[in-house]
N, C-alpha and C positions, 0 to 999 in steps of 0.2 A: 529408529528414525529416519525419515530420508536426509539425502546428500543437501548441503546447501551452499551454492556456488553464483557465481556471477553469470546473468543472463549471458546469451549469445544469439547472435542475428538469427541463426536457425530453430530458436527457441521461440521466437516470437509469434508464428501462428499457435502454437500451443497454449502460450502467454495469454492472449487474446481469448481463446476458446475456454478456458478457464476463468477467464474475468467474467467474461459473457455469462458462463454459466452459474457461477457463485450470486451475480449481481441479479441474473433473471430468477433465480432461487428465491434468493432473501431481500432485496431491495425494491425490484421494479414492481411488485404488486402493490405496493404503496406509492406509485407516483403516476405522474400522467407521460401521456404520448411524448411529449417536451424532452423532461427527464431521462426516459428510455433511449430517446435518441442522442442527445447529449453524450450519455455515458457511451451509447454504441460507437460514436465518432472518437472518444476519447480512449476506448478500448481496442480500437481497430489495429491490426496488425503494423500496419504502417505508419500510424500515431507513436506506438511504442519505438518503432525505428527511428522514427524523428529525435524523440527524446534520449533514446541508447546515445544519439551521437551527441547530445548537449549536455549539459550540466544534471544529469538524472542518473541515480545509481539504481540498479535492479538487478535483484536477487531472486533465484528459483530454488524450491526445495524440489528435488527429483528423488523418485522410488521406483524401481523395476523399471530403470531408463523413461519415466513417464514425470513430467511436469504435473506436480499435484499442489503447489503454493507459489506464491511471488509475493515481493514487497518493493515496492518504489520508492526512493527517497528523491526528492526533487531541491536542487540546489545546497544538499548539505544542511537543508533547516527545515521541510516539510514533506510529512509522509502522504504521498500522493494516495497510493494505493497499497492495500495488503486484501489479499484475497486466499483462498483455500478451496482446493476441490471440495463441492459439496458431501462427496461420497468419504471424502478423509477428514472432516471436522472432527474438533473433540478430541484429538491425537496430539495436540501440543505444536501442531508444524506452525500456526500463526504466531505462537509465543518464538518458537524458535526464528522464525523469519526476522521478527521484529526484534530480538536479540541480537542476532546476526548484521543488522543494518545499522545498530546504536553507533559502532564505531566511525561510520561515515559521517556524522552528525558533526556538523562544522560550527553551529551557532549555539549560545549559552542556552536557547529554548527551541524544542521540537514542536511543531504545530501538525493539526490532521482537521480537516473538515470530513468529521465521523459522518456516514449516513446514519439514522436514528437507531437501527436495529443493532450497531455495533458501538453505540456508547458504553453499554456495560464492559465490553470486553477492552476498551480503551481506559476506561477508568481502574479495570484489573492492571493495566500496563502502567499506571501512574499517571496519566493524563487526568487535568481538571476542565472543568467547562469554562469557556470563555466567551461569555456573551448568550443571547438568545439564537435562537433556530434560525436559520438563513435558508436561502432559496440562489441557487444560480443556473440559470437556463433550465430550468425544471427540475434540477437537482437539490434533494432538500437534505441540510446537514447541520450536524453540530459542531462549531469551533471548539477545539479543547487546544490544551499546551502542556507541555511536559518539559520540567527541566532535564536539559542534556547531561550525558555523562559528564562526570569531572574532566576528562582531557577535551570536550566538545569548545570550540571556539578559540582554545589556548596555542601560543604561538608553538610553532613545530621545535622539538629540542634537537639538540646536537645528535648527529648521526654517528 
């Protein structure tokens, strides 16, 4: 299993390339030009850099000194991205990344706007459908929610 660690600034080009490769493989064929362009801007290395400086938590899965997966948690409450290199899918990397980011959840409910092809995966991760299929700037998604781990949203205990 790959090593999971926090993303660093020097990982951002590899993270961007990984997300674009996985997106182009699995999601882009079902979208129009607007959705593909929107994702391209959101997955650009400089966009990740800006979010890494904000209240987003990004983890990577690294194998043989290569980024093979990533997960991004926005504001401790929303799973913004979860991608695995297409050549490495089906090995449990995505699930390991998901489990690794759960301790960073700070709200009682975790949300995700899942691409339609990813809905079965998120159902396996404990999410449930939350409303109808939506669209934002050409990206088609299914809103989903999941109860956060018991410690999420709890006041920090004494140290």
